[in-house]
Backbone of each chain as ProteinMPNN parsed JSONL, in Angstrom:
{"seq_chain_A": "XXXXXXXXXXXXXXXXXXXXXXXXXXXXXXXXXXXXXXXXXXXXXXXXXXXXXXXXXXXXXXXXXXXXXXXXXXXXXXXXXXXXXXXXXXXXXXXXXXXXXXXXXXXXXXXXXXXXXXXXXXXXXXXXXXXXXXXXXXXXXXXXXXXXXXXXXXXXXX", "coords_chain_A": {"N_chain_A": [[29.869, 7.03, 63.858], [31.963, 9.384, 62.639], [31.899, 12.21, 63.007], [29.592, 15.192, 62.967], [28.952, 18.042, 61.272], [27.963, 21.594, 60.878], [27.684, 23.301, 57.836], [28.938, 26.667, 57.855], [29.261, 30.101, 57.264], [31.478, 31.118, 53.962], [33.041, 29.291, 53.873], [33.705, 25.609, 55.364], [36.305, 23.596, 57.13], [36.933, 20.905, 57.826], [39.004, 19.129, 59.953], [41.612, 16.803, 61.252], [40.961, 14.321, 60.833], [40.727, 10.986, 61.65], [42.756, 7.965, 61.143], [41.719, 5.575, 61.0], [40.739, 3.765, 60.063], [39.282, 1.705, 57.113], [38.043, 2.795, 55.079], [35.99, 5.84, 53.849], [32.791, 7.657, 54.423], [30.952, 10.067, 53.446], [28.161, 12.078, 54.366], [26.648, 14.264, 52.862], [23.692, 16.935, 53.564], [20.793, 18.698, 53.003], [22.144, 21.101, 51.869], [22.418, 24.896, 51.836], [22.126, 28.165, 49.913], [22.954, 31.583, 51.287], [22.417, 33.405, 49.797], [19.478, 34.4, 48.364], [17.158, 33.657, 45.921], [19.256, 33.156, 44.025], [21.919, 31.145, 41.965], [24.391, 28.614, 43.112], [27.429, 27.347, 43.081], [29.23, 24.298, 44.705], [32.232, 23.612, 46.791], [34.19, 20.626, 47.221], [37.433, 19.851, 48.68], [39.698, 18.019, 48.911], [42.135, 17.363, 51.957], [44.74, 19.81, 51.455], [44.445, 20.646, 49.06], [46.108, 23.233, 46.767], [47.977, 23.18, 44.614], [48.964, 21.632, 41.589], [50.068, 18.987, 41.991], [48.618, 17.217, 43.327], [45.574, 15.494, 41.942], [42.465, 14.887, 41.239], [40.676, 12.717, 38.723], [37.622, 12.338, 36.841], [34.695, 11.169, 36.271], [31.856, 12.282, 35.351], [27.909, 11.406, 35.369], [26.655, 12.593, 33.304], [28.508, 13.849, 32.008], [31.742, 15.418, 30.779], [35.413, 13.68, 30.986], [37.132, 14.859, 33.441], [39.955, 16.896, 34.732], [41.191, 17.502, 37.729], [42.089, 19.911, 40.758], [39.891, 19.368, 42.485], [37.274, 17.482, 44.293], [35.022, 14.952, 42.244], [35.425, 17.602, 40.346], [35.534, 20.618, 38.692], [33.739, 21.419, 40.147], [31.807, 20.109, 43.234], [28.984, 21.049, 43.163], [26.814, 21.934, 40.635], [25.614, 25.389, 40.217], [23.259, 25.361, 41.891], [20.329, 25.166, 43.142], [19.368, 28.297, 45.378], [18.098, 28.153, 47.404], [16.663, 25.803, 48.202], [17.326, 23.69, 49.583], [16.908, 20.417, 49.392], [19.038, 19.23, 48.573], [20.968, 16.593, 48.745], [23.937, 14.548, 49.219], [25.636, 11.387, 48.977], [28.836, 10.581, 49.563], [31.604, 7.961, 48.74], [34.71, 7.194, 49.918], [37.749, 5.859, 49.041], [40.324, 3.717, 50.978], [41.652, 6.076, 52.152], [43.497, 6.488, 54.014], [45.486, 5.373, 53.093], [49.258, 5.313, 52.444], [50.207, 4.869, 50.098], [48.485, 4.538, 48.141], [46.353, 5.245, 45.595], [43.14, 7.274, 45.591], [40.404, 5.816, 45.463], [36.662, 7.325, 44.356], [33.418, 6.929, 44.971], [30.285, 8.617, 43.725], [27.01, 9.715, 44.554], [23.956, 11.115, 44.203], [21.514, 13.783, 44.589], [20.968, 17.609, 43.739], [18.852, 20.454, 43.792], [18.532, 22.094, 40.874], [18.543, 24.26, 37.874], [17.66, 24.4, 34.811], [14.862, 22.314, 33.751], [14.3, 25.188, 36.058], [13.856, 24.141, 39.562], [14.756, 21.453, 39.114], [15.295, 18.696, 40.114], [18.338, 17.58, 39.97], [20.385, 14.942, 39.146], [23.349, 13.287, 40.661], [25.861, 11.445, 39.762], [28.584, 9.444, 39.965], [32.014, 9.116, 39.456], [35.861, 8.825, 40.474], [39.067, 9.212, 40.824], [41.236, 10.589, 43.716], [44.517, 11.417, 42.6], [46.373, 10.696, 44.457], [49.155, 10.265, 47.093], [48.947, 10.911, 49.223], [47.602, 10.381, 52.815], [44.418, 11.364, 53.647], [43.391, 13.693, 55.483], [42.021, 15.954, 55.717], [39.098, 17.839, 54.816], [38.021, 20.485, 52.934], [35.173, 22.568, 52.214], [33.694, 24.694, 50.003], [31.866, 27.411, 49.072], [30.341, 29.015, 46.733], [30.559, 31.981, 45.406], [28.93, 33.231, 47.13], [27.543, 32.766, 50.588], [27.091, 29.753, 52.959], [23.934, 29.212, 54.275], [23.136, 27.241, 56.472], [22.482, 23.497, 56.438], [24.815, 20.051, 56.722], [27.636, 17.609, 56.625], [28.088, 14.844, 57.623], [30.401, 12.317, 58.761], [31.379, 8.907, 58.312], [33.17, 6.285, 59.377], [34.599, 3.512, 57.781], [34.865, -0.124, 57.65]], "CA_chain_A": [[30.226, 7.801, 63.056], [33.432, 10.489, 63.219], [31.62, 13.801, 63.533], [28.588, 15.99, 62.361], [29.557, 19.179, 60.963], [26.937, 22.405, 60.148], [28.436, 24.495, 57.584], [29.032, 27.664, 57.874], [30.421, 30.929, 56.223], [31.45, 30.804, 53.018], [34.305, 27.853, 53.944], [34.075, 24.783, 56.449], [37.198, 22.782, 57.214], [37.18, 19.373, 58.762], [40.534, 18.409, 59.847], [42.408, 15.9, 62.249], [39.969, 13.087, 60.291], [41.537, 9.814, 62.063], [43.202, 7.373, 60.114], [42.066, 4.423, 61.603], [39.699, 3.084, 59.207], [39.647, 1.736, 55.61], [37.292, 4.003, 53.924], [35.273, 6.917, 54.47], [31.528, 7.872, 53.705], [30.483, 11.701, 53.847], [26.683, 12.397, 53.688], [26.065, 16.183, 52.57], [22.642, 17.269, 53.368], [20.519, 20.082, 53.234], [23.184, 22.529, 51.703], [21.84, 25.824, 51.099], [23.236, 29.441, 50.375], [22.334, 32.797, 51.78], [22.378, 34.664, 48.691], [18.213, 34.267, 47.731], [17.378, 33.312, 44.637], [20.678, 32.577, 43.311], [22.002, 29.669, 42.174], [25.358, 28.776, 43.363], [28.542, 26.29, 42.962], [29.479, 24.275, 46.15], [33.111, 22.65, 46.158], [35.095, 19.931, 47.408], [38.594, 19.722, 48.296], [40.428, 16.819, 50.213], [43.498, 18.183, 52.323], [45.216, 21.347, 50.888], [45.09, 20.671, 47.255], [46.231, 24.394, 46.091], [48.962, 22.418, 43.851], [48.211, 20.517, 40.673], [50.663, 18.21, 41.884], [47.492, 16.168, 43.346], [44.618, 15.559, 41.209], [41.633, 13.975, 40.738], [39.992, 12.654, 37.698], [35.994, 12.341, 37.533], [33.799, 10.85, 35.167], [30.464, 12.051, 35.561], [27.252, 10.287, 34.383], [26.025, 13.411, 32.338], [29.464, 15.493, 31.535], [33.261, 14.533, 29.926], [36.132, 13.235, 31.91], [37.537, 16.186, 33.948], [40.915, 16.797, 35.908], [41.519, 18.817, 38.385], [42.146, 19.372, 42.379], [38.866, 19.261, 43.238], [36.716, 16.059, 44.346], [34.486, 15.826, 41.112], [36.134, 19.035, 40.286], [35.827, 21.591, 38.905], [32.764, 21.758, 41.164], [30.771, 18.741, 43.524], [27.362, 20.659, 42.535], [26.797, 23.33, 39.852], [24.294, 25.973, 39.792], [22.28, 24.739, 42.889], [19.075, 26.128, 43.646], [20.148, 28.773, 47.094], [16.925, 28.014, 48.933], [15.96, 24.466, 47.597], [17.387, 22.59, 51.027], [16.971, 19.416, 49.371], [20.53, 18.423, 48.348], [21.549, 15.119, 49.813], [25.071, 13.505, 48.261], [26.702, 10.639, 49.423], [30.529, 9.65, 48.876], [32.591, 6.66, 49.523], [36.245, 7.144, 49.295], [38.309, 4.434, 49.147], [41.964, 4.091, 50.913], [41.517, 7.263, 51.94], [44.388, 6.858, 55.063], [46.745, 4.87, 52.327], [50.353, 6.405, 51.709], [51.089, 4.246, 48.996], [47.599, 3.731, 46.868], [45.829, 6.5, 45.071], [42.111, 7.152, 46.678], [39.072, 5.962, 44.321], [35.956, 7.528, 45.148], [32.1, 7.404, 43.982], [29.182, 9.811, 44.284], [25.624, 9.686, 44.264], [23.053, 12.368, 45.279], [20.58, 15.402, 43.921], [20.805, 18.634, 44.136], [17.779, 21.262, 43.134], [18.865, 23.082, 39.818], [18.324, 24.654, 36.633], [16.746, 23.612, 33.699], [14.455, 23.482, 34.091], [14.211, 25.467, 37.266], [13.556, 23.384, 40.178], [14.73, 20.252, 38.926], [16.378, 17.556, 40.793], [19.575, 17.364, 39.057], [21.005, 13.561, 39.667], [24.746, 13.51, 40.552], [26.416, 10.186, 39.701], [30.329, 9.227, 39.217], [32.697, 8.646, 40.635], [37.296, 8.996, 40.078], [40.239, 8.948, 42.213], [42.495, 11.461, 43.686], [45.974, 10.487, 42.041], [47.405, 10.882, 45.259], [49.688, 8.741, 47.85], [49.151, 11.536, 50.624], [46.776, 10.339, 53.287], [43.231, 12.441, 53.465], [42.92, 13.748, 56.571], [40.934, 16.771, 55.977], [38.132, 18.478, 53.846], [37.597, 21.893, 52.75], [33.955, 22.5, 51.791], [33.252, 26.345, 50.03], [30.52, 27.937, 48.45], [31.302, 29.708, 45.441], [29.853, 33.361, 44.935], [27.742, 33.359, 48.448], [27.818, 31.671, 52.187], [26.689, 28.302, 53.196], [23.115, 28.504, 55.32], [22.735, 25.704, 56.753], [23.481, 21.694, 56.053], [25.653, 19.436, 57.453], [27.858, 16.977, 56.741], [28.079, 13.855, 58.871], [31.538, 11.888, 58.51], [31.742, 7.483, 58.956], [34.537, 5.31, 59.102], [34.169, 2.129, 57.687], [35.862, -1.041, 58.121]], "C_chain_A": [[31.2, 9.005, 63.979], [32.574, 11.581, 63.88], [30.132, 14.366, 62.464], [29.072, 17.249, 62.248], [28.321, 20.593, 60.732], [28.261, 23.206, 59.636], [27.681, 25.926, 58.004], [29.822, 29.113, 57.092], [30.551, 30.26, 54.862], [32.549, 29.363, 52.664], [34.188, 27.402, 55.222], [35.107, 23.781, 55.931], [37.321, 21.922, 58.076], [38.373, 18.833, 58.857], [40.651, 17.448, 61.096], [41.109, 14.759, 61.925], [41.267, 11.888, 60.692], [41.741, 8.395, 61.104], [42.772, 5.775, 60.15], [40.959, 3.308, 61.351], [39.733, 2.503, 57.798], [39.428, 2.794, 54.511], [36.181, 4.763, 54.849], [34.02, 7.019, 53.724], [31.135, 8.934, 53.935], [29.236, 11.663, 53.34], [26.467, 13.711, 53.86], [24.279, 15.822, 52.578], [22.405, 18.669, 53.678], [21.371, 20.995, 53.223], [22.435, 23.782, 51.051], [22.441, 27.106, 51.196], [22.512, 30.414, 50.54], [21.902, 33.949, 51.014], [20.487, 34.021, 47.664], [18.04, 34.441, 46.361], [18.128, 33.367, 43.367], [20.934, 30.826, 43.016], [23.886, 29.838, 41.815], [26.44, 27.484, 43.475], [29.138, 25.9, 44.328], [30.967, 22.873, 45.857], [33.498, 22.119, 47.484], [36.303, 19.956, 47.853], [39.339, 19.225, 49.053], [41.69, 17.218, 50.831], [43.628, 19.738, 51.857], [45.205, 21.783, 49.372], [44.969, 22.098, 46.559], [47.371, 24.218, 44.711], [48.174, 21.792, 42.921], [49.513, 19.355, 41.007], [49.593, 16.872, 42.784], [46.361, 16.374, 42.644], [43.628, 14.923, 41.143], [40.907, 14.051, 39.253], [38.878, 11.871, 37.47], [35.74, 12.1, 36.165], [32.638, 11.14, 35.478], [29.173, 11.554, 34.824], [26.847, 11.377, 32.866], [27.588, 14.595, 31.438], [31.079, 14.369, 31.435], [34.208, 14.534, 31.206], [37.216, 14.672, 32.863], [39.043, 15.788, 34.694], [40.787, 17.462, 36.411], [41.513, 18.868, 40.353], [40.943, 19.297, 43.284], [38.085, 17.775, 43.256], [35.439, 16.462, 43.59], [34.148, 17.352, 40.265], [35.55, 19.306, 38.793], [34.575, 21.667, 40.16], [32.112, 20.467, 41.534], [29.068, 19.33, 42.912], [27.571, 22.445, 41.754], [25.847, 23.918, 39.551], [23.105, 25.522, 40.62], [21.483, 26.022, 43.339], [19.348, 27.107, 44.98], [18.996, 28.511, 48.355], [16.44, 26.959, 48.86], [16.32, 23.501, 49.263], [17.096, 20.92, 50.83], [17.869, 18.93, 48.69], [21.041, 17.182, 48.979], [22.524, 14.212, 48.823], [25.342, 12.533, 49.177], [28.047, 10.337, 48.883], [31.532, 9.005, 49.688], [33.94, 7.449, 49.075], [36.974, 6.592, 50.21], [39.878, 4.624, 49.571], [42.373, 5.423, 51.223], [42.763, 7.401, 53.171], [45.383, 6.382, 54.344], [47.603, 6.568, 52.298], [50.851, 6.215, 50.914], [49.701, 3.79, 47.807], [46.764, 5.054, 46.553], [44.256, 6.166, 45.608], [40.557, 7.324, 45.435], [37.767, 6.237, 45.248], [34.333, 7.6, 44.079], [30.972, 8.405, 44.454], [28.029, 9.654, 43.887], [24.406, 10.467, 45.092], [22.13, 12.685, 44.131], [20.625, 16.185, 44.019], [19.282, 19.109, 43.385], [18.385, 22.247, 42.23], [18.481, 23.861, 39.135], [18.083, 23.537, 35.758], [16.383, 22.077, 33.751], [14.323, 23.844, 35.55], [13.31, 24.451, 38.317], [13.781, 21.74, 39.6], [15.805, 19.488, 39.321], [17.021, 17.103, 40.041], [20.408, 16.025, 39.474], [22.861, 13.765, 39.643], [25.394, 11.704, 40.592], [27.503, 10.168, 38.681], [31.18, 9.041, 39.894], [34.72, 9.077, 39.892], [37.785, 8.489, 41.111], [41.202, 10.79, 42.291], [43.71, 10.343, 43.768], [46.627, 10.955, 43.357], [48.234, 10.079, 46.475], [49.442, 9.271, 49.215], [47.625, 10.767, 51.474], [45.629, 11.502, 53.294], [42.926, 12.587, 55.053], [42.268, 15.212, 57.217], [40.141, 17.314, 54.599], [37.789, 20.053, 53.87], [36.683, 21.872, 52.112], [33.918, 24.428, 51.323], [32.317, 26.967, 48.976], [30.798, 29.014, 47.744], [30.485, 31.043, 45.449], [28.944, 33.712, 46.45], [28.501, 32.638, 49.83], [26.891, 30.933, 52.186], [25.35, 29.191, 54.563], [22.0, 27.816, 55.535], [22.914, 24.187, 56.474], [24.681, 21.432, 56.788], [26.02, 18.843, 56.764], [28.42, 15.996, 57.69], [29.437, 13.161, 57.787], [31.71, 10.208, 59.062], [32.966, 7.144, 58.238], [33.993, 4.243, 59.158], [35.215, 1.713, 57.495], [35.729, -1.876, 57.064]], "O_chain_A": [[31.241, 9.365, 65.155], [32.56, 11.796, 65.092], [29.84, 13.866, 61.378], [29.703, 17.645, 63.228], [27.484, 20.029, 60.028], [29.267, 23.599, 60.226], [26.525, 26.22, 58.311], [30.864, 29.015, 56.443], [29.998, 29.206, 54.549], [32.737, 28.711, 51.637], [34.39, 28.137, 56.188], [35.059, 23.22, 54.837], [37.848, 22.19, 59.156], [38.832, 18.113, 57.971], [39.712, 17.397, 61.891], [40.366, 14.431, 62.85], [42.4, 11.877, 60.211], [40.818, 7.921, 60.441], [43.338, 4.902, 59.492], [40.494, 2.403, 62.045], [40.575, 3.161, 57.186], [40.077, 3.347, 53.623], [35.7, 4.518, 55.955], [33.966, 6.599, 52.568], [30.764, 8.909, 55.108], [29.004, 11.329, 52.178], [26.129, 14.224, 54.926], [23.69, 14.932, 51.965], [23.108, 19.518, 54.225], [21.565, 21.725, 54.195], [21.924, 23.72, 49.932], [23.143, 27.405, 52.161], [21.383, 30.378, 50.051], [21.316, 34.988, 51.317], [20.45, 33.404, 46.599], [18.675, 35.257, 45.693], [17.812, 33.541, 42.19], [20.467, 29.797, 43.503], [24.512, 30.523, 41.005], [25.99, 26.546, 44.133], [29.527, 26.778, 45.099], [30.942, 21.829, 45.206], [33.33, 22.689, 48.562], [36.769, 20.353, 46.786], [39.763, 19.904, 49.988], [42.512, 17.472, 49.95], [42.763, 20.612, 51.917], [45.674, 22.732, 48.745], [43.983, 22.319, 45.855], [47.51, 25.14, 43.907], [47.018, 21.422, 43.13], [49.912, 18.828, 39.968], [49.951, 15.694, 42.769], [45.995, 17.549, 42.65], [44.028, 13.8, 40.835], [40.612, 15.107, 38.693], [38.961, 10.696, 37.828], [36.292, 12.582, 35.176], [32.073, 10.189, 36.018], [29.327, 11.272, 33.635], [26.784, 10.983, 31.701], [27.594, 15.574, 30.692], [31.365, 13.228, 31.8], [33.959, 15.166, 32.233], [38.111, 15.195, 32.199], [39.286, 14.666, 35.139], [40.208, 18.431, 35.921], [41.012, 17.996, 41.062], [40.961, 19.191, 44.51], [38.267, 16.984, 42.33], [34.801, 17.498, 43.771], [33.146, 17.906, 39.812], [35.207, 18.461, 37.966], [34.98, 22.157, 41.214], [31.8, 19.677, 40.643], [28.198, 18.605, 42.43], [28.106, 23.504, 42.084], [25.052, 23.427, 38.75], [22.024, 25.319, 40.066], [21.736, 27.176, 43.685], [19.636, 26.345, 45.903], [19.007, 28.612, 49.581], [15.456, 26.911, 49.598], [15.497, 22.789, 49.838], [17.043, 20.177, 51.81], [17.489, 17.972, 48.017], [21.651, 17.327, 50.038], [22.146, 13.43, 47.95], [25.267, 12.903, 50.349], [28.215, 9.855, 47.763], [32.082, 9.271, 50.757], [34.093, 8.149, 48.074], [37.026, 6.632, 51.439], [40.646, 5.347, 48.936], [43.341, 5.927, 50.653], [43.067, 8.582, 53.337], [46.463, 6.824, 54.736], [47.315, 7.763, 52.229], [51.826, 6.873, 50.552], [49.822, 2.978, 46.89], [46.607, 5.862, 47.468], [44.008, 5.03, 46.012], [39.983, 8.266, 44.889], [37.591, 5.765, 46.371], [34.158, 8.085, 42.962], [30.944, 8.872, 45.593], [27.918, 9.411, 42.685], [24.085, 10.383, 46.278], [21.994, 12.082, 43.066], [20.021, 16.223, 45.09], [18.666, 18.377, 42.61], [18.785, 23.286, 42.756], [17.748, 24.594, 39.798], [18.214, 22.317, 35.853], [17.084, 21.065, 33.78], [14.23, 22.904, 36.34], [12.214, 24.02, 37.957], [12.866, 20.928, 39.737], [16.976, 19.589, 38.959], [16.591, 16.218, 39.301], [21.242, 16.277, 40.343], [23.482, 14.304, 38.727], [25.231, 10.965, 41.563], [27.606, 10.499, 37.5], [31.034, 8.768, 41.085], [34.753, 9.623, 38.79], [37.372, 7.722, 41.981], [41.566, 11.642, 41.481], [43.931, 9.286, 44.359], [47.568, 11.729, 43.181], [47.669, 9.017, 46.739], [49.585, 8.581, 50.225], [46.62, 10.615, 50.781], [46.002, 12.613, 52.916], [42.331, 11.741, 55.72], [42.064, 15.572, 58.376], [40.62, 17.169, 53.474], [37.327, 20.643, 54.846], [36.855, 21.169, 51.116], [34.087, 25.298, 52.177], [32.476, 26.547, 47.83], [31.502, 29.922, 48.187], [29.304, 30.712, 45.552], [28.296, 34.759, 46.455], [29.627, 32.163, 49.98], [25.859, 31.187, 51.566], [25.799, 29.684, 55.598], [20.82, 27.707, 55.202], [24.105, 23.991, 56.231], [25.409, 22.256, 57.342], [25.319, 18.869, 55.753], [29.226, 16.382, 58.537], [29.549, 13.33, 56.573], [32.156, 10.099, 60.204], [33.526, 7.451, 57.186], [33.208, 3.822, 60.007], [36.261, 2.317, 57.257], [36.418, -2.893, 56.99]]}, "seq_chain_B": "XXXXXXXXXXXXXXXXXXXXXXXXXXXXXXXXXXXXXXXXXXXXXXXXXXXXXXXXXXXXXXXXXXXXX", "coords_chain_B": {"N_chain_B": [[43.804, 43.983, 52.864], [40.82, 42.856, 53.739], [40.55, 39.129, 54.821], [38.159, 37.0, 54.066], [36.098, 34.413, 56.375], [36.883, 31.333, 57.865], [35.538, 28.458, 58.939], [36.255, 26.268, 60.757], [36.614, 22.407, 61.863], [37.504, 20.601, 63.937], [38.028, 17.475, 64.639], [39.009, 15.606, 65.83], [39.149, 16.853, 68.258], [36.63, 18.066, 69.005], [36.574, 20.567, 68.453], [35.442, 24.074, 67.244], [36.594, 26.855, 65.309], [36.341, 29.82, 64.327], [37.689, 31.882, 62.443], [39.365, 34.644, 60.63], [41.313, 33.949, 57.633], [43.998, 32.095, 56.714], [47.005, 32.971, 54.371], [47.438, 30.798, 52.769], [45.476, 29.557, 52.931], [43.726, 31.425, 51.552], [44.639, 31.448, 49.589], [43.916, 29.065, 48.448], [40.854, 29.722, 48.474], [40.579, 31.691, 46.543], [41.404, 30.389, 44.414], [39.236, 28.206, 43.809], [37.204, 30.288, 43.429], [37.765, 31.484, 41.078], [38.236, 29.412, 39.205], [35.866, 28.977, 39.005], [34.825, 31.507, 37.659], [36.137, 30.734, 35.231], [34.458, 28.576, 34.7], [32.187, 29.643, 34.226], [32.554, 31.9, 31.961], [32.9, 29.746, 30.166], [30.451, 28.248, 29.509], [29.02, 30.202, 29.124], [30.325, 30.496, 26.434], [29.965, 28.642, 25.125], [26.965, 28.431, 24.975], [26.401, 30.896, 23.66], [27.779, 29.437, 20.758], [26.102, 27.444, 20.496], [23.155, 28.55, 19.976], [24.44, 30.201, 17.961], [24.719, 28.097, 15.941], [22.238, 26.871, 15.509], [20.717, 28.694, 14.374], [21.893, 29.091, 12.001], [21.335, 26.113, 10.965], [18.349, 26.729, 11.103], [16.595, 26.117, 12.541], [14.67, 25.446, 16.339], [15.758, 25.399, 19.419], [14.198, 23.211, 20.343], [13.021, 21.435, 18.174], [15.976, 21.109, 17.684], [16.055, 19.018, 20.103], [14.482, 16.847, 19.616], [15.415, 16.208, 17.566], [17.619, 14.828, 18.296], [16.377, 13.087, 20.291]], "CA_chain_B": [[42.418, 43.261, 52.384], [40.315, 41.435, 54.522], [40.17, 38.006, 53.931], [36.749, 35.897, 54.363], [36.214, 33.585, 57.76], [37.072, 30.061, 57.692], [35.124, 27.486, 59.965], [37.342, 24.595, 61.105], [35.833, 21.956, 62.862], [38.479, 19.521, 64.851], [37.06, 15.995, 64.672], [39.393, 14.662, 67.025], [39.005, 17.29, 69.69], [35.202, 18.42, 68.486], [36.541, 22.084, 68.644], [34.916, 24.38, 66.233], [37.214, 27.618, 65.224], [35.934, 30.597, 62.987], [38.701, 32.817, 61.779], [39.995, 35.256, 59.317], [41.713, 32.825, 56.667], [45.169, 32.088, 56.243], [47.761, 33.408, 53.331], [47.571, 29.876, 52.308], [43.835, 29.368, 52.971], [42.594, 32.346, 50.963], [44.955, 31.334, 48.258], [42.635, 27.877, 47.846], [39.276, 30.302, 48.174], [40.917, 31.945, 45.313], [41.492, 29.248, 43.007], [37.867, 28.076, 43.329], [36.609, 31.46, 42.872], [38.528, 31.409, 39.161], [37.453, 28.521, 38.617], [33.763, 29.271, 39.131], [35.112, 32.557, 36.681], [36.236, 30.128, 33.884], [33.513, 27.877, 33.849], [31.227, 31.042, 33.506], [33.013, 31.943, 30.665], [32.849, 28.593, 28.744], [29.317, 28.023, 29.63], [28.787, 31.457, 27.847], [30.567, 30.71, 25.126], [29.156, 27.356, 24.702], [25.471, 28.624, 24.491], [26.544, 31.206, 21.899], [27.996, 28.743, 19.682], [24.61, 26.82, 20.213], [22.578, 29.574, 19.996], [24.816, 30.385, 16.559], [24.473, 26.917, 15.394], [20.576, 26.445, 15.946], [20.321, 29.889, 13.606], [22.403, 28.754, 10.622], [20.309, 25.609, 10.668], [17.299, 27.312, 10.588], [15.709, 25.554, 13.314], [14.584, 25.786, 17.289], [16.218, 24.339, 20.306], [13.236, 22.039, 21.051], [13.761, 21.23, 17.318], [16.998, 20.133, 18.178], [16.409, 17.867, 21.279], [13.586, 16.124, 19.002], [16.425, 15.301, 16.217], [18.968, 13.772, 19.05], [16.009, 12.184, 21.248]], "C_chain_B": [[42.129, 42.191, 53.473], [39.735, 40.176, 54.152], [38.982, 37.537, 54.395], [37.02, 34.914, 55.791], [36.305, 32.088, 56.984], [36.351, 29.271, 58.943], [36.183, 26.631, 60.11], [36.901, 23.867, 62.352], [37.239, 20.766, 63.162], [37.965, 18.49, 65.056], [37.799, 15.21, 65.686], [39.112, 15.389, 68.316], [37.383, 17.999, 69.643], [35.633, 20.012, 68.563], [36.483, 22.884, 67.512], [35.903, 25.716, 66.691], [36.609, 28.494, 64.152], [37.209, 31.764, 63.494], [38.927, 33.519, 60.739], [41.256, 33.982, 58.533], [43.235, 33.347, 56.844], [45.769, 32.424, 54.74], [47.015, 31.827, 52.005], [45.964, 29.076, 51.725], [42.871, 30.106, 51.797], [43.472, 31.969, 49.425], [44.046, 30.279, 47.436], [41.487, 28.271, 47.911], [39.275, 30.473, 47.164], [40.766, 31.323, 44.038], [39.803, 28.815, 42.743], [37.136, 28.889, 42.73], [36.891, 31.087, 41.521], [38.211, 30.167, 38.678], [35.887, 28.624, 38.132], [34.378, 30.38, 37.824], [35.098, 31.552, 35.053], [35.219, 29.415, 33.531], [32.3, 28.703, 33.511], [31.773, 31.092, 32.165], [32.785, 31.1, 29.608], [31.859, 28.118, 28.519], [28.814, 28.878, 28.669], [29.242, 31.085, 26.443], [30.354, 29.128, 23.997], [27.829, 27.921, 24.364], [25.346, 29.918, 23.301], [26.419, 30.293, 20.912], [26.935, 28.205, 19.766], [24.219, 27.337, 19.431], [22.947, 29.775, 17.6], [24.514, 29.338, 15.353], [23.05, 26.719, 14.876], [20.505, 27.526, 14.865], [20.838, 29.412, 12.028], [21.529, 27.24, 10.403], [18.48, 25.69, 10.537], [16.045, 26.383, 11.719], [15.777, 25.65, 14.672], [15.507, 24.847, 18.152], [15.293, 23.424, 20.618], [13.299, 21.218, 19.763], [14.586, 19.908, 17.257], [17.026, 19.085, 18.77], [15.387, 16.841, 20.582], [14.507, 15.464, 17.9], [16.933, 13.96, 17.162], [17.99, 13.243, 19.812], [15.781, 11.002, 20.21]], "O_chain_B": [[42.736, 41.216, 53.914], [38.756, 40.02, 53.423], [38.876, 37.868, 55.576], [38.178, 34.752, 56.177], [35.91, 31.805, 55.853], [36.765, 29.626, 60.047], [36.98, 26.482, 59.184], [36.797, 24.335, 63.485], [37.765, 20.229, 62.188], [37.154, 18.598, 65.975], [37.285, 14.283, 66.311], [38.867, 14.765, 69.349], [37.154, 18.558, 70.716], [34.653, 20.718, 68.802], [37.322, 22.635, 66.646], [36.145, 25.914, 67.882], [36.356, 27.959, 63.073], [37.466, 32.257, 64.592], [38.645, 32.939, 59.691], [41.936, 33.261, 59.263], [43.628, 34.498, 57.037], [44.995, 32.141, 53.826], [46.416, 31.882, 50.931], [45.564, 28.441, 50.749], [41.817, 29.717, 51.293], [42.972, 32.2, 48.324], [43.579, 30.408, 46.304], [40.672, 27.452, 47.486], [38.467, 29.911, 46.425], [40.202, 31.64, 42.99], [39.22, 29.055, 41.686], [36.466, 28.608, 41.736], [36.129, 30.331, 40.918], [37.885, 30.084, 37.494], [35.166, 28.375, 37.165], [34.311, 29.763, 36.76], [34.323, 31.652, 34.102], [34.86, 29.386, 32.354], [31.53, 28.416, 32.594], [31.397, 30.293, 31.306], [32.54, 31.43, 28.448], [31.798, 27.459, 27.481], [28.285, 28.529, 27.613], [28.581, 31.353, 25.439], [30.513, 28.792, 22.823], [27.605, 27.819, 23.158], [24.54, 29.977, 22.372], [25.398, 30.151, 20.238], [26.38, 28.489, 18.705], [24.494, 27.1, 18.254], [22.271, 29.616, 16.583], [24.182, 29.606, 14.198], [22.889, 26.379, 13.704], [19.907, 26.898, 13.992], [20.089, 29.437, 11.052], [20.906, 27.327, 9.345], [17.674, 24.913, 10.026], [14.856, 26.169, 11.485], [16.932, 25.976, 14.947], [15.942, 23.77, 17.745], [15.766, 22.609, 21.41], [13.667, 20.075, 20.033], [14.404, 18.709, 17.041], [17.732, 18.151, 18.391], [15.499, 15.74, 21.121], [14.312, 14.335, 17.449], [16.799, 12.748, 16.995], [18.643, 12.477, 20.52], [15.416, 9.895, 20.605]]}, "name": "protein", "num_of_chains": 2, "seq": "XXXXXXXXXXXXXXXXXXXXXXXXXXXXXXXXXXXXXXXXXXXXXXXXXXXXXXXXXXXXXXXXXXXXXXXXXXXXXXXXXXXXXXXXXXXXXXXXXXXXXXXXXXXXXXXXXXXXXXXXXXXXXXXXXXXXXXXXXXXXXXXXXXXXXXXXXXXXXXXXXXXXXXXXXXXXXXXXXXXXXXXXXXXXXXXXXXXXXXXXXXXXXXXXXXXXXXXXXXXXXXXXXXX"}
């Protein structure tokens, strides 16, 4: 295991990720937002993707093909129940340290959301970061609120 | 304008820093917020179009689900 980070505030960046492994596994667990009774979106962006020169292409199990700067874009989680604390997501990113290849990723997990309220919404899908830049950082953002706990563990996989 | 704080966990040194966002970090933060607003507008438009279609067809949402099941 490379790290365990507890989310804090609106934005958490994990930096200086070692490039010594073949793949990365991220386990995101029990994220909650601080705005009681609300529904929030949660974003995960690799490196500092503020331009469209590096994009992801994602296919969700229940959604159409999307292009965005964010992993699983436009949001990793949409309409997450603020205080549920049952969110659990595993993300595998392949070739993350390569400077010549794109980075495929797969996502499995669930979060507590709406339709109906309290429903455990499955997250199943994958795509690729269409960039030859090595991934050395991740930025997590809670939209319209701040995080109130939850962790992300990062594992290097050979 | 005060920018939000950002937590940075350098996992090489295990050092955790909390400070105000830089301009570049704030630009990314705003992009994420803008994506959210765009998504909300799209969802609202979709919900309105759906309601209008159901009304034209003269069926309820539950009846539409039954037809598609």
